[in-house]
C-alpha positions, 0 to 999 in steps of 0.5 A: 500500500502506498500513501500515509496512514490516514486518507480522506475521500469526498463524495457528492450525489444529488437526485430529483424528487419523484411522486410517491414515497417512502423516501430512502435517505441515510439508510432509513425509509422516511414517510414522505409523499416523494422519493428520490428518483434513481436506478437503485433506491435513490438514497443520495446519502448512501451514494455520496458516502460510498463515493467518499469511502471508495475515493479515500482508499483509491478504489474508484466510485459507486458507478464503477462498482454498481453500474446503473446499467446493471439490472441487478442494481435496479431498486437495490438497497443503497445501504447494502451497496455501502456495506459492500464498498466497505468490505472492498475497503477492508480487503484493500487493507483500510478501515473507516475512521470517521465520516461527515455528511451534509444533506442539502434539502429545502423541506425534508428535515434531517434533525428528526432522523439524525440519530437513526441515520447515524446508527444505521450508517455506523453499522454499515461502515463498521464504526460507532455512531459517534464516528458518523456526523449528519447535518441538514442544511437548506438552500435558503430558497435558491436554485433547484434545491430551493425550489424543492426539486430534489436534494444534494449530499456532500460526504467526507470519509477518513480511512486508516490502514487496518493495521493502525486499528486500535 
């Protein structure tokens, strides 16, 4: 393995809203009148986080691992995809240390779901919930997010060499 003992990855994802719920977000099924349009379940939190984890270890991105042209990925659970990416990370000699997420949405509120998201994501990542930060922000009515057309997520992940595990 090359590189230092700690690496950082960044992930981004956005999805349009489509009619009908529930909304898959952060590994949860949230009661809503919309869902995120996508080939899988559309969970933009898990997608951004998967890219951040894979990027930190230099293992590509979610599209290479789970192409949207593959029939087996249609409607797929994004938490399962995240867990499989974490397994690849471990095979490459790394483990997740900490993640930080920002969900940008106009009307979908993150605060009521934050602790459940942290717990669900922590399980998939193999870390403690205290190692998962989830924040919600609005776009103050500006742009496509402000018009409530969809959401965007920015994620960072730090990974450490597995032998650095304490």
